[in-house]
Structures are given as C-alpha cells and as structure tokens.
C-alpha positions in Angstrom: -3.8 6.4 -2.3 -0.1 6.5 -1.6 1.4 9.9 -1.5 4.9 9.2 -2.9 5.2 10.2 -6.5 5.6 7.3 -8.9 8.2 7.8 -11.6 9.8 4.3 -12.0 8.5 1.8 -14.6 5.8 -0.5 -13.4 4.3 -3.8 -14.5 0.6 -4.5 -14.0 -1.2 -7.8 -14.5 -4.9 -6.8 -14.8 -6.4 -10.2 -14.3 -10.0 -11.4 -13.9 -9.5 -12.4 -10.3 -6.6 -10.1 -9.2 -4.7 -7.0 -10.1 -1.0 -7.4 -9.4 1.5 -4.5 -9.5 5.3 -5.1 -9.8 8.0 -2.6 -9.2 11.8 -2.7 -8.8 13.2 -1.0 -5.8 16.8 -1.2 -4.5 17.5 -4.2 -6.8 14.5 -6.2 -5.5 11.1 -7.0 -7.0 8.2 -5.7 -5.0 4.6 -6.9 -5.6 1.3 -5.7 -4.4 -2.0 -7.4 -5.1 -5.7 -6.7 -4.8 -8.7 -8.8 -5.6 -10.3 -7.4 -8.8 -13.7 -7.4 -7.1 -16.0 -5.3 -5.0 -19.2 -5.4 -2.9 -21.9 -2.8 -2.2 -23.1 -2.4 1.4 -25.7 0.0 2.9 -24.2 3.3 3.9 -23.8 4.3 7.5 -21.6 7.0 8.9 -20.1 4.6 11.5 -19.2 2.0 8.8 -17.7 4.7 6.6 -15.6 6.1 9.5 -14.3 2.6 10.4 -13.3 1.8 6.8 -11.4 5.1 6.7 -9.7 4.3 10.1 -8.7 0.8 8.8 -7.6 2.2 5.5 -9.8 -0.2 3.6 -10.3 1.0 0.0 -13.9 2.1 -0.7 -16.0 4.7 -2.4 -19.6 6.0 -2.5 -22.0 5.1 -5.3 -25.8 5.8 -5.3 -26.0 6.1 -1.6 -24.1 2.9 -0.9 -20.6 2.1 0.2 -18.6 0.2 -2.4 -15.7 -1.8 -0.9 -13.2 -3.0 -3.4 -10.1 -5.1 -3.3 -9.1 -7.8 -0.8 -11.7 -6.8 1.9 -14.6 -7.5 -0.5 -14.0 -11.2 -0.2 -14.4 -11.2 3.5 -17.5 -9.1 3.4 -19.1 -11.2 0.6 -18.5 -14.3 2.7 -19.9 -12.8 5.9 -23.0 -11.4 4.1 -23.6 -14.6 2.1 -23.4 -12.8 -1.3 -21.3 -13.0 -4.4 -18.6 -10.5 -5.1 -19.1 -8.3 -8.1 -16.4 -8.6 -10.7 -15.0 -6.0 -13.0 -13.9 -8.6 -15.5 -15.4 -11.8 -17.0 -13.6 -14.4 -19.0 -10.5 -12.3 -19.2 -12.1 -9.1 -20.4 -14.1 -6.2 -19.1 -17.4 -7.3 -17.7 -20.1 -5.9 -20.0 -22.8 -6.4 -17.4 -21.1 -4.4 -14.7 -21.3 -0.6 -15.2 -18.9 0.1 -12.3 -16.0 -1.9 -13.9 -13.9 0.9 -15.2 -14.3 3.1 -12.1 -13.3 0.2 -9.8 -10.3 -0.8 -11.9 -9.2 2.9 -11.9 -9.5 3.1 -8.1 -7.7 -0.1 -7.5 -4.7 0.7 -9.8 -4.5 4.2 -8.3 -4.5 2.7 -4.8 -1.7 0.2 -5.7 0.5 2.5 -7.8 0.3 5.7 -5.8 0.3 9.3 -7.2 2.0 9.7 -10.5 3.8 13.1 -10.5 5.3 12.7 -14.0 4.8 10.2 -16.8 6.0 6.8 -15.8 6.2 3.8 -18.1 3.8 1.0 -17.4 3.3 -2.2 -19.3 0.0 -4.0 -18.6 -1.1 -7.5 -19.5 -3.8 -8.3 -22.1 -5.1 -11.7 -23.0 -4.9 -13.4 -26.4 -7.9 -14.2 -28.4 -9.6 -17.5 -27.6 -8.9 -20.4 -30.0 -11.1 -20.2 -33.1 -12.4 -16.7 -32.2 -11.7 -13.4 -34.0 -9.9 -10.5 -32.5 -12.4 -9.3 -29.8 -9.8 -7.6 -27.7 -9.6 -4.1 -29.2 -12.1 -2.5 -26.8 -10.6 -4.2 -23.8 -7.0 -3.2 -24.6 -7.8 0.4 -25.7 -10.0 1.0 -22.7 -7.5 -0.2 -20.1 -4.8 1.9 -21.9 -7.0 4.9 -21.6 -7.6 4.4 -17.9 -3.8 4.1 -17.3 -3.2 7.2 -19.4 -5.7 9.2 -17.5 -3.9 8.2 -14.3 -0.7 9.7 -15.7 1.1 6.7 -17.1 2.7 6.1 -20.5 1.0 2.7 -21.0 1.8 -0.1 -23.4 0.1 -3.6 -23.5 2.0 -6.9 -23.3 0.5 -10.3 -24.1 -0.1 -12.2 -20.9 1.5 -15.4 -22.0 4.5 -13.6 -23.4 4.9 -11.8 -20.0 5.3 -15.2 -18.4 8.1 -16.0 -20.8 9.8 -12.6 -20.0 9.5 -13.4 -16.3 10.6 -17.0 -16.2 12.6 -18.0 -19.2 15.5 -15.5 -19.3 18.0 -18.4 -18.8 16.6 -20.1 -21.9 17.0 -16.9 -24.0 13.3 -16.2 -23.7 12.5 -19.3 -25.8 9.7 -21.6 -24.7 6.0 -21.7 -23.9 4.5 -19.4 -21.2 1.2 -20.5 -19.8 -0.8 -18.2 -17.5 -3.6 -20.1 -15.8 -5.9 -17.4 -14.5 -9.5 -17.1 -13.4 -11.1 -16.0 -16.7 -8.8 -17.6 -19.3 -5.7 -19.7 -19.7 -3.3 -17.8 -21.9 -0.6 -19.5 -23.9 2.3 -18.0 -25.8 5.2 -19.7 -27.7 8.1 -17.4 -28.0 11.5 -17.8 -29.8 14.3 -15.4 -28.6 11.6 -13.2 -27.0 9.6 -13.0 -30.2 6.0 -14.2 -29.9 5.3 -16.9 -32.5 1.9 -18.2 -31.4 -0.5 -16.7 -28.8 -4.0 -17.8 -27.9 -6.2 -18.4 -24.9 -8.4 -21.3 -23.7 -11.7 -20.3 -22.0 -11.5 -23.1 -19.3 -10.0 -21.4 -16.3 -10.5 -20.8 -12.6 -13.9 -19.3 -12.8 -15.1 -22.3 -14.8 -14.0 -24.6 -12.0 -15.8 -22.4 -9.4 -19.0 -22.0 -11.2 -19.2 -25.7 -12.2 -18.4 -26.9 -8.7 -21.0 -24.4 -7.3 -23.7 -25.7 -9.6 -23.1 -29.3 -8.4 -22.7 -28.6 -4.6 -25.2 -25.8 -4.2 -22.5 -23.5 -2.7 -21.8 -20.0 -3.8 -19.0 -19.7 -6.4 -17.1 -17.2 -4.1 -17.2 -19.8 -1.3 -15.9 -22.5 -3.6 -13.0 -20.2 -4.7 -12.0 -19.6 -1.2 -12.1 -23.3 -0.3 -10.2 -24.1 -3.5 -7.4 -21.7 -2.7 -7.1 -22.7 1.0 -7.1 -26.5 0.8 -7.4 -28.1 -2.6 -4.5 -30.2 -3.9 -4.1 -33.1 -6.3 -3.1 -36.7 -5.6 -5.0 -37.0 -2.4 -8.2 -38.6 -1.0 -11.0 -36.2 -0.1 -13.8 -37.5 2.1 -16.1 -34.5 1.2 -18.0 -34.0 -2.0 -16.8 -30.5 -2.6 -13.1 -31.4 -2.9 -14.0 -34.4 -5.1 -15.9 -32.2 -7.4 -13.0 -29.7 -7.5 -10.8 -32.6 -8.6 -13.1 -33.5 -11.4 -13.3 -30.0 -12.8 -9.5 -29.4 -12.5 -9.0 -32.4 -14.6 -11.5 -31.1 -17.2 -9.6 -27.8 -17.3 -6.2 -29.5 -17.7 -7.5 -31.7 -20.5 -9.0 -28.8 -22.3 -5.9 -26.7 -21.9 -3.6 -29.4 -23.3 -6.0 -30.3 -26.1 -6.0 -26.6 -27.0 -2.3 -26.4 -27.1 -2.0 -29.6 -29.2 -4.6 -28.2 -31.7 -3.0 -24.7 -32.0 0.6 -26.0 -32.4 -0.5 -28.8 -34.8 -2.1 -26.3 -37.1 1.1 -24.3 -37.2 2.8 -27.2 -38.9 6.3 -27.1 -40.1 6.8 -23.4 -39.1 7.3 -24.6 -35.5 10.4 -26.7 -36.2 12.9 -25.4 -33.7 16.4 -26.7 -33.3 15.9 -27.9 -29.8 13.3 -28.9 -27.2 11.6 -26.0 -25.4 10.4 -25.7 -21.8 6.8 -25.0 -20.7 6.4 -22.7 -17.7 3.1 -22.6 -15.8 1.9 -19.6 -13.8 -1.3 -18.0 -12.5 -3.5 -18.6 -9.5 -5.2 -21.6 -11.0 -1.8 -23.3 -11.3 -1.1 -23.0 -7.5 -2.6 -26.2 -6.1 0.0 -28.8 -5.0 0.4 -31.4 -7.8 -0.9 -29.1 -10.6 2.4 -29.1 -12.5 2.7 -32.9 -12.2 -0.9 -33.5 -13.4 -0.4 -31.1 -16.4 2.9 -32.8 -17.4 1.3 -36.3 -17.2 -1.6 -35.3 -19.5 0.8 -33.4 -21.8 3.2 -36.5 -22.1 0.2 -38.7 -22.9 -0.7 -36.7 -26.0 1.0 -36.6 -29.4 2.4 -33.1 -28.8 3.7 -31.6 -32.0 6.8 -30.1 -30.4 9.7 -31.5 -28.3 9.3 -30.4 -24.7 12.4 -30.3 -22.5 10.7 -29.8 -19.1 7.6 -28.5 -17.4 8.2 -25.8 -14.8 6.1 -24.0 -12.3 6.9 -20.3 -11.7 8.3 -19.8 -8.3 5.7 -17.1 -7.6 2.7 -18.0 -9.8 0.6 -15.1 -8.8 3.3 -12.5 -9.6 4.8 -14.0 -12.8 2.8 -12.0 -15.4 3.2 -8.7 -13.5 7.0 -9.4 -13.2 7.2 -10.0 -17.0 5.2 -6.9 -17.7 7.7 -5.0 -15.5 10.6 -6.5 -17.5 9.0 -5.2 -20.7 8.5 -1.7 -19.1 12.1 -1.6 -17.8 13.4 -2.6 -21.3 11.3 0.0 -23.0 12.1 2.9 -20.6 
C-alpha cells in the first residue's frame, strides 16, 4: 500500500474486469488500474519473498498465496488455469467467498493510506432490462468496504459517470454507454439529470465464454487474444478471430435492440428539443471499428430519438472512473 495520506477526492470504477481509480493532481487526471481478479498458488517461502521484492500485490489464505491484480493474468496463463473473479455480470460474485477481501485489498493498494476522510464516488451498474432492483446488496456492500477504508463514499450510476466524463461540452446531455465485461450500462441524461438508466447483460465476458465454448480455449486466453489483436472490418484466417467477430456482432445487436426497446417504452417523455450524442466507453468498446459497427447497426434501426453523433471516449478504460471523480469533486 502507498504510504502518502489520501485526502483528495477520488473516483473509482469498480468493474467486473478491472478496478480503475482516478485522481486529479496538479491540474492533470491520473489513472491507476488493476485487473479485478486473482489466482491462488502453492505457498513457498521463495515465491513469497520474490513477490515482496517485485512489489506484486498478494496475501495469504488457507496456506496458499493469493496473487491479485494485473499479475494474476500472467500467472493464470502460464499455469493454464482460469483467473478467479470477484464480480460476475456486473455485481459481486456470489460463488467466490474471497470477493470482498480481494476488492478491499486492491482498492487499498490503488488508493493508498487514508489519513482523514476523503470523498470518493464509486460506480454501480443499473438494473438489467426487465429485472427488478437487485443492486441493493452490491451497492451497500461496496459502500461499506470503502467506508471501512476511511472514505466518505457515494455511488454513481456507471452510465451517468460516462456522461459526466465525456459530455460536458454538450451540457451533460446525451446517452452514455459503458461497455464492460459483465454488463453494458446505458444512461440517458438531460442537463446532468439521469432520465433513463438500464443495463444489458451481453458484454465482454459473454463474448469470451461463448468463443471459448466454440474454440475449446480457456476464456482467459480468449480475453487476452481479444484485447491484443481483435478488430472489426478485417479478414481473419484463424477460427478464433472469426468467432470473436460473430459474438461481437451478437453483443452489438443486443445492445442496440435493448436501447431501442427501453427508449421506445419511455414514449413521449423523451421528446427533447434537439438531437443528442451517444458516447461509447469501456474495455469492450476498444477494438478498432467498434464505434463504426455500433453506429451502422444503430442507424439501421428505427431509433425513437434523434441522434446527433456517435462518439468513442478518448480513453475508454478510464471514462467511468473520470466521471466518478467529477461527481466527487463537485460534491466535495
């Protein structure tokens, strides 16, 4: 853990795949990110001493070494195992008893010691389309973890955080879309006021698991390959990239259909006085050509609102954390 006392407001995007922390220092935004995952390896004194020497985040549990954060990906790939995940489908993983402890350690490692109460806003997903409010436990538990670390914590809707981050020039009016690993979160805001928020369960983990089932590869290996080399609008000679293309299109179709359905049901209440932009963010939106493919599918639908443009956030992985920081700075 860092030793400098943390007193400035922070924004934290606690996502299914990554935890991203945003802070403002000397007029500049600073971001730090860790994979929201971990692996357990057999204990040995030599391994433990090397991890300490390399300053790799880890802890002990039931006689094993638990390595969490970015290094867990490399170890999982070398050992031929899947990473363990603290979250599933955008919320705390009910089948993983180490979830809260791992999240607490990763946030503490990113944030540093809190010497006095500092304001932090953290992202929470919206309820999936057609589902009731199942987020109470997730939100309350993360708030409790942050409070125990010494923060004054407040939640912010993930899609709204994208609006805060990317649409200031449009008076925070438009549609923020955060395409993550567990969910795709969508929020329509008008003058920074959230009007409609929902999530779609087709996201990055869906692509990884579906492609893994077809190719026989591990989902973790598929995710690494996807992030390293997948892009749209190209010919791929190998089966894995072709399969990734298929499931990306399924995701995009489901996301746009969900947006059409949600906004159509809102009816006349969504009559704004001008077209609004859509801004895409999140790790799943990063492949080259994602924005173009999304816009093509969107324009082919009878969308119930006038869209002025479709944008991709300049730093898709940091967008939600930056928006959470904006909320924290405003509230402090």
